[in-house]
C-alpha positions in Angstrom: 0.0 0.0 0.0 1.0 3.6 -0.6 1.3 4.9 3.0 1.7 8.6 3.7 2.7 9.8 7.2 1.9 13.4 8.1 3.6 15.9 10.4 6.7 14.0 11.5 8.3 17.3 12.1 11.7 16.0 13.3 11.8 12.9 11.0 11.8 10.7 14.1 9.8 7.7 13.0 12.2 6.3 10.4 14.8 5.8 13.2 12.5 3.9 15.5 12.2 0.0 15.7 8.5 0.2 15.0 9.1 1.6 11.5 10.2 -1.8 10.4 6.5 -2.9 10.6 5.9 -0.9 7.4 8.4 -3.0 5.4 6.8 -4.0 2.2 4.7 -0.8 1.9 5.5 2.2 -0.2 6.0 4.8 2.6 6.3 8.6 2.3 7.0 10.6 5.4 6.2 14.3 5.4 8.3 16.3 7.9 6.6 19.7 7.4 3.0 20.9 8.0 0.6 22.2 5.4 -2.4 24.3 6.3 -3.4 24.9 2.7 -6.0 22.2 1.8 -5.4 22.3 -1.9 -1.7 21.8 -1.5 -2.2 19.1 1.0 -4.7 17.2 -1.3 -2.2 17.4 -4.1 0.5 16.0 -1.9 -1.7 13.1 -0.8 -3.4 12.4 -4.1 -1.8 8.9 -4.5 -2.2 7.9 -0.8 -4.0 4.7 -0.1 -3.4 4.8 3.7 -2.8 7.9 5.8 -1.0 8.0 9.2 -1.9 10.9 11.4 0.5 12.3 14.0 -1.9 12.9 16.8 -4.0 16.0 16.1 -1.6 18.0 14.1 -3.7 18.0 10.9 -7.5 18.3 10.7 -9.1 15.7 8.5 -12.1 17.4 7.0 -14.8 16.3 4.5 -13.5 18.6 1.8 -10.0 17.3 2.1 -11.2 13.6 2.0 -13.3 14.3 -1.1 -10.0 15.3 -2.9 -8.3 12.0 -2.1 -9.8 9.4 -4.5 -7.4 6.5 -3.6 -7.6 6.8 0.2 -8.8 3.6 1.8 -7.6 3.8 5.4 -6.7 6.4 8.0 -4.7 5.1 11.0 -3.8 6.9 14.2 -3.8 6.4 18.0 -5.9 8.2 20.6 -8.9 10.5 20.5 -10.0 12.1 17.3 -11.7 15.5 17.6 -9.8 16.5 14.4 -11.3 13.8 12.2 -14.6 14.0 10.4 -15.6 10.4 11.1 -19.0 10.7 9.3 -17.3 12.0 6.2 -14.9 8.9 6.3 -17.9 6.6 6.5 -19.8 8.4 3.7 -16.7 8.2 1.4 -16.0 4.5 2.3 -12.7 5.3 4.1 -12.0 3.1 7.2 -10.8 5.0 10.2 -8.8 3.0 12.8 -7.7 4.4 16.2 -6.7 2.6 19.3 -8.2 4.7 22.1 -7.8 2.2 24.9 -4.0 1.6 25.2 -3.0 -0.8 28.0 -0.2 1.4 29.3 -0.5 5.1 30.4 1.6 7.8 28.8 4.5 7.8 31.3 6.1 10.5 29.1 3.1 12.9 29.8 3.2 12.0 33.5 6.9 12.8 33.7 6.4 16.1 31.9 3.7 17.0 34.4 6.1 16.3 37.3 8.8 18.4 35.5 6.4 21.3 35.1 5.4 21.0 38.8 9.0 21.3 39.9 9.7 24.0 37.4 6.8 26.1 38.5 7.1 25.7 42.2 10.9 26.1 42.3 11.0 28.8 39.6 13.5 26.8 37.6 13.1 28.6 34.2 13.2 32.0 35.8 16.2 31.1 38.0 18.1 29.7 35.0 17.4 32.9 33.0 18.5 35.0 36.0 21.8 33.3 36.5 22.6 33.2 32.8 22.0 36.9 32.7 24.6 37.4 35.5 22.0 38.3 38.1 22.3 35.2 40.3 19.1 34.4 42.3 15.8 36.1 41.4 13.3 34.9 44.0 12.3 32.2 46.5 10.5 29.0 45.4 8.3 26.5 47.3 9.0 23.0 48.6 6.7 20.3 47.2 6.8 18.1 50.3 3.8 18.6 52.5 1.8 20.5 49.9 -1.4 19.4 48.2 -1.7 18.5 44.6 -5.2 18.3 43.1 -5.6 16.0 40.2 -8.7 16.6 38.0 -9.6 13.4 36.1 -9.3 9.9 37.4 -7.5 8.2 34.6 -4.2 6.3 33.8 -1.9 9.4 33.5 -3.3 11.0 36.6 -2.7 7.9 38.7 0.9 7.9 37.6 1.3 11.5 38.5 -0.3 10.7 41.9 2.4 8.1 42.5 5.1 10.6 41.6 3.6 13.2 43.9 3.3 10.8 46.8 7.0 9.9 46.4 7.8 13.6 46.9 5.7 13.6 50.1 2.7 15.5 48.7 -0.9 15.1 49.7 -3.0 14.0 46.7 -6.7 14.9 46.3 -8.9 14.1 43.3 -11.8 15.6 41.4 -13.5 14.1 38.4 -16.9 13.3 36.9 -19.4 11.6 39.2 -18.4 8.2 37.8 -14.7 9.0 38.1 -15.2 10.0 41.7 -17.0 6.8 42.5 -14.1 4.8 41.0 -11.6 6.8 43.0 -13.5 6.2 46.2 -13.7 2.5 45.5 -9.9 2.5 45.1 -9.5 4.3 48.4 -8.4 7.6 47.0 -9.1 11.0 48.8 -11.8 13.0 47.1 -12.1 16.7 47.6 -15.1 17.8 49.7 -16.4 19.8 46.8 -15.4 21.2 43.4 -14.8 24.6 45.0 -12.7 23.1 47.8 -10.7 21.2 45.2 -9.6 24.4 43.5 -9.3 26.6 46.6 -7.3 24.1 48.8 -4.8 22.8 46.3 -1.3 24.2 46.0 -1.0 22.6 42.6 -4.0 21.7 40.3 -3.2 19.4 37.3 -5.7 18.5 34.6 -5.8 15.0 33.3 -8.9 14.7 31.1 -9.7 13.8 27.6 -11.1 16.6 25.4 -14.7 15.6 24.5 -17.9 17.7 24.0 -18.7 17.1 27.6 -15.3 18.3 28.9 -14.7 21.2 26.6 -14.5 24.4 28.7 -15.0 22.3 31.8 -12.6 24.4 33.9 -14.2 27.8 34.2 -13.0 31.3 35.1 -14.7 30.9 38.5 -12.7 27.8 39.2 -9.4 29.5 38.5 -10.4 32.6 40.5 -10.9 30.3 43.5 -7.3 29.2 43.4 -4.7 30.6 45.8 -2.4 33.5 44.7 0.6 31.2 45.3 -0.9 28.2 43.5 0.1 26.6 40.2 -2.2 25.3 37.5 -0.7 22.6 35.2 -2.3 21.5 31.9 -0.6 18.8 29.9 -3.9 17.4 28.5 -5.7 19.8 26.1 -6.1 23.5 26.0 -9.8 23.2 25.3 -10.5 21.9 28.8 -10.3 25.5 30.0 -12.9 28.0 29.1 -11.6 30.2 26.3 -9.7 33.2 27.6 -10.1 32.2 31.2 -6.4 31.3 31.9 -5.1 34.6 30.6 -7.7 36.4 32.6 -6.8 34.4 35.7 -3.1 35.0 35.4 -3.7 38.7 35.0 -5.8 38.7 38.2 -3.2 36.7 40.1 -5.3 33.6 40.8 -3.6 31.3 40.3 -0.3 32.9 40.7 1.4 30.6 38.1 0.5 28.3 35.3 2.6 25.7 33.4 1.1 24.4 30.2 2.0 22.1 27.3 -1.0 22.7 25.2 -2.5 25.7 23.4 -5.7 26.5 21.5 -3.7 27.1 18.3 -0.9 24.7 17.6 1.8 25.1 16.5 1.9 28.5 18.2 4.7 30.5 16.8 3.9 34.0 17.9 6.2 35.2 20.6 4.0 38.1 21.4 0.9 36.0 22.0 -0.5 37.4 25.3 -0.8 34.1 27.0 2.6 32.7 25.8 4.4 35.9 26.7 2.8 36.2 30.2 5.5 36.5 32.9 3.9 34.0 35.2 3.4 31.3 32.5 5.8 28.4 31.9 5.2 26.8 28.5 6.4 23.8 26.6 5.4 23.1 22.9 3.1 20.1 23.3 5.9 17.7 24.2 4.1 15.6 26.7 4.1 12.6 24.3 7.3 13.6 22.5 9.8 11.0 23.5 11.4 8.2 21.4 10.0 5.6 23.8 6.5 7.0 23.6 6.6 7.3 19.8 7.8 3.7 19.4 5.0 2.4 21.6 2.3 4.5 20.0 3.2 4.1 16.3 3.7 0.3 16.7 -0.1 0.3 17.2 -0.7 2.6 14.3 1.5 0.6 11.9 -0.1 -2.7 13.1 -3.5 -1.2 12.1 -2.2 -0.7 8.6 -0.9 -4.3 8.3 -4.2 -5.7 9.8 -6.2 -3.7 7.2 -3.9 -4.9 4.4 -4.5 -8.5 5.5 -8.2 -8.1 5.6 -8.7 -8.1 9.4 -8.7 -4.5 10.5 -8.2 -3.5 14.1 -9.7 -0.7 16.3 -12.3 0.3 13.7 -14.0 3.6 14.7 -16.4 3.4 11.7 -16.9 -0.3 11.0 -19.8 0.5 8.7 -17.2 1.7 6.2 -15.6 -1.8 6.3 -18.9 -3.6 6.2 -19.9 -1.9 3.0 -17.7 -4.4 1.3 -14.4 -4.1 -0.5 -13.1 -0.6 0.2 -10.8 -0.9 -2.7 -13.7 -1.4 -5.0 -15.6 1.4 -3.4 -12.7 3.8 -3.8 -11.7 2.8 -7.3 
């Protein structure tokens, strides 16, 4: 099959062990990003299978309509960027493993790194000493402080273990079902949503972005946080009400934020008001960007391509597209 891989910005995948799973396919790897739909359609005109690099490119109906040979889209994780109905209407199978057995340890580790960076002022202290000004302020010890984890999932549980190893108190908030699972596991649940935000020295978000969770964290939640508290978001920017984080930082509650995700990505405007805020620590969506994580994730993605090619597709999101019959016949 002619397989095209989008948005591998640092040409990482070809050097990973999992890439050998594509042996026998005609593979093209694109290491840049195209926003222009016409140019992207021309680039992918011969593609039979398309590999997505997380959510870096939106897959719209109009784009799919320009790709007459496309039979399969393969990725891993959630898919707010993919028009699944359009895939089905056009006879394109969409496969995505959304229930991986292992958590993203890379994302959990970055969360811990941002927690340390924020509470100990590591980026600011580094900038100060490099500028010849020595120390610039006084940070906070993590031991004995409270971290509030919003979302009772795999990554949050790993972050909880890291926090406990540092001697922190861990409290949880989540959906009603999530809180019930946490109680059953013997976890400490905050007395209320308001108490969760107001009593935590660090609040870290660990939720999937769905229609139900979009804008879940509101301006009022952030305003309830302590002036010395830190908000961490390594999940999705859309979890926070639009504009609320910038407004909160300007108001001084919370006093700091450390984020890995933005409403617009890639964000390449140094003067963006949020990005340039003096009390914001930012990383460019690198929570999952490690060689180990890529090899684990794309092994799944490439296995889905091989399974499709062998007539036994895995992790079908729109099985109706497959059940229509031969996709090759449909598309040709």
